[in-house]
C-alpha positions in Angstrom: -1.0 0.6 62.3 -2.1 0.9 58.8 -2.1 -2.4 56.9 -2.8 -2.5 53.2 -4.3 -6.0 53.4 -7.1 -4.6 55.5 -7.9 -2.1 52.8 -7.9 -4.4 49.9 -11.4 -5.6 48.9 -13.4 -5.8 45.6 -14.9 -2.4 45.8 -11.5 -0.7 46.3 -9.9 -2.8 43.6 -12.8 -1.8 41.3 -12.3 1.9 42.0 -8.6 1.6 41.5 -9.1 -0.1 38.2 -11.7 2.7 37.0 -9.3 5.4 38.2 -6.5 3.9 36.1 -8.7 3.8 33.1 -9.9 7.3 33.6 -6.3 8.5 34.0 -5.3 6.7 30.7 -8.2 8.3 28.7 -8.0 11.8 30.6 -5.8 13.4 28.1 -7.6 11.8 25.2 -11.1 12.8 26.2 -11.2 16.0 24.1 -9.6 14.4 21.1 -11.9 11.5 21.0 -14.8 14.0 21.4 -13.6 16.1 18.6 -13.1 12.9 16.4 -16.6 11.7 17.3 -18.0 15.2 16.6 -16.5 15.3 12.9 -17.7 11.7 12.4 -21.3 12.5 13.3 -21.3 15.7 11.3 -19.9 13.9 8.4 -22.5 11.1 8.7 -25.3 13.8 8.9 -24.1 15.7 5.8 -23.7 12.4 4.0 -27.2 11.4 4.6 -28.2 14.9 3.4 -26.3 14.4 0.1 -27.7 10.8 -0.5 -31.3 12.1 0.1 -30.5 15.0 -2.3 -29.3 12.6 -4.9 -32.4 10.4 -4.4 -30.2 7.4 -3.1 -31.8 5.0 -0.5 -30.2 4.8 2.9 -28.6 1.3 3.3 -27.7 -0.3 6.6 -24.3 -1.4 4.8 -23.2 2.4 4.6 -24.4 2.9 8.2 -22.3 -0.1 9.2 -19.3 1.3 7.3 -19.7 4.6 9.2 -19.7 2.7 12.6 -16.6 0.8 11.5 -14.9 3.9 10.5 -15.6 5.6 13.8 -14.5 2.5 15.9 -11.3 2.3 13.7 -10.5 6.0 14.2 -11.0 5.8 18.0 -8.8 2.7 18.2 -6.1 4.4 16.2 -6.2 7.4 18.7 -6.0 4.9 21.6 -3.2 2.9 20.1 -1.4 6.2 19.4 -1.7 7.1 23.2 -0.2 3.7 24.0 2.6 4.3 21.7 3.1 7.7 23.3 3.4 6.2 26.7 6.0 3.6 25.5 8.2 5.8 23.4 7.6 9.1 25.2 6.8 10.8 21.8 3.7 12.9 21.4 1.8 11.3 18.4 -1.8 11.0 19.5 -2.4 14.7 18.9 -1.1 14.5 15.3 -3.1 11.4 14.5 -6.4 13.1 15.8 -5.6 16.2 13.9 -5.1 14.2 10.7 -8.3 12.2 11.2 -10.4 15.3 11.9 -8.8 17.1 9.1 -9.8 14.3 6.7 -13.3 14.3 8.2 -13.5 18.1 7.8 -12.7 17.8 4.1 -15.3 15.2 3.7 -17.9 17.5 5.5 -17.0 20.4 3.3 -17.3 18.1 0.2 -20.7 16.9 1.4 -21.9 20.6 1.8 -20.8 21.3 -1.7 -22.6 18.3 -3.1 -25.7 19.1 -1.0 -25.9 22.9 -1.8 -24.1 23.3 -5.0 -22.6 26.5 -3.4 -19.2 27.3 -4.8 -18.0 28.5 -1.5 -17.8 25.1 -0.2 -15.8 23.8 -3.3 -13.3 26.6 -2.6 -13.0 25.7 1.1 -12.7 22.0 0.0 -9.7 22.9 -2.1 -8.1 25.1 0.6 -8.6 22.3 3.1 -7.1 19.7 0.7 -4.0 22.0 0.0 -3.6 22.4 3.9 -3.7 18.7 4.4 -1.3 18.1 1.5 1.1 20.5 2.9 0.8 19.5 6.5 0.9 15.6 6.1 1.2 14.8 2.3 -2.4 13.7 2.0 -4.1 14.5 -1.2 -7.8 13.8 -1.1 -8.3 14.5 -4.9 -5.6 11.9 -5.9 -7.1 9.4 -3.6 -10.6 9.7 -5.3 -9.2 9.4 -8.7 -7.5 6.2 -7.9 -10.6 4.7 -6.4 -12.6 5.5 -9.6 
């Protein structure tokens, strides 16, 4: 006769815990990877722009990038929790918004690094799409921060 008590030991409980964690993050893996990809590319292009401008690399800026990536990942994970509670799909939209903003930043960095007008036009198109889709205007935000 099968008794669950006989099968419960530290190894099985640990495996069950990791299976639960992986089941939770399973639907998010590609979204988190996409977000991480955009953050890394934005960081690399930002370093390229700062070198082009003759600015020194500072640990403060690197720390800000790490905090930004941590915050983005936590927002996506919290959106997944909200999804499970409310049965409303929001993590995909949050990830899309974050990746869209990072993509805008990447295009802007390419424009500043190369001076090529194509990247300026792509930046404006991306900003228009973001504004139409979610109401975010990167140009207005930058003017407010000046």
